[in-house]
C-alpha angles and dihedrals in degrees: 000000000000116000116223119209119206121224118224123199121226093258092057091048091049092048091052092046089050090052091054094049098042102041099040090219118142118271091240093056094048091045091053091048091052095041093242127132109262090227091054092050090047091055090051092051092048093047090050092049092050092048091048093048094045096234094140105088132073123278118277121234093261090051091050092050092049091047092052091047092050092048091052093048090047091053090049092050091049091053092048090050091051092050091050092049091050092049092049090049091049092047091050091049091050092045091054091052100243 
């Protein structure tokens, strides 16, 4: 059995996304009402949100600097955690007299 995929134009997609955002109904319900797969409608909504929020482009220099700083801080915190775990394990071993 050959599966046929329907093509939707941008106006149809935008209208469906607008229904989701304006009515507040669940994506699954609107998808059922429109005869569209709920995963497909969910993808359209996600793409519209990304486009609206501007999360498509590459990181700015400030964002890159913050990301590098946070990665460095994360690595330092992980090392501190590991040291604390080892010292607690050593303390417990000594306290138990082993």
